[in-house]
C-alpha angles and dihedrals in degrees: 000000000000091000090053091051092049092049091050088056101038100051097052089046091050090049091050091051092049090049091050091049091049092051092048093048090050088060098044131080105240095214101049102021093229124117118285133228093271090057091047093050090055095042097049093056091050095044092051089053092048093046091053095043094051097031092240127148122252129192134188127205121197113197130190129186109241116241093353093155090060090051090054092044094048102039105018135249095286090061089043088056090051090052091051090051092047093049092048090051091048092049091048088054090056102046130075125251091251094056122092116228119192138172099236097187142318105339095344125108132183132207120200108202115199121205090008127136128202096272093049092046091052092050092048093046091051090050089052093046094051092043091056091045094055096041115103124226113186108156094160096031092269112108115233118206111221129186134178136210120218136202123194133198129179124211115261129181094262095050128107122177093276094050092045090052094044091053091051091045091052090050089051090051089052090052090053091049092049095058106286127252091078143097126242131186 
């Protein structure tokens, strides 16, 4: 009788834990362990609504590893994966616990910064940029210097999630044009 009762409690609990793990893994990038694009797409809509409802600022940073293709071409994809992991770790070290970091695609990351105005976003982006620049990635014993370029946008009344992203993406493109390893607003 006791064994039957325990089994009737244990199996549903185990299933609930497996379900929770499955949901979490669906929203995480398996290589870097940060959130993925699907999680970001959901979060940005919600954060825009919250920012508007409570009249709070919101900023978005789009980050791209500089010359990542040449890293893959020179050292191979395994080293490229190591670089992606190192960059994600460095970015995580620079953001706050309330910010949402995601791997948006390939070598591109996004940071959604709640309750953050332009000045704060610029300071945070610069902290991230310099943190990535000084981090060392040496998977085969040979240090690889990695830098990132960053584009920032701040939520305005006319912005939806697409426009907010597009503004940050254009700022990122400007950073790439202006020599990389820099931040543009």
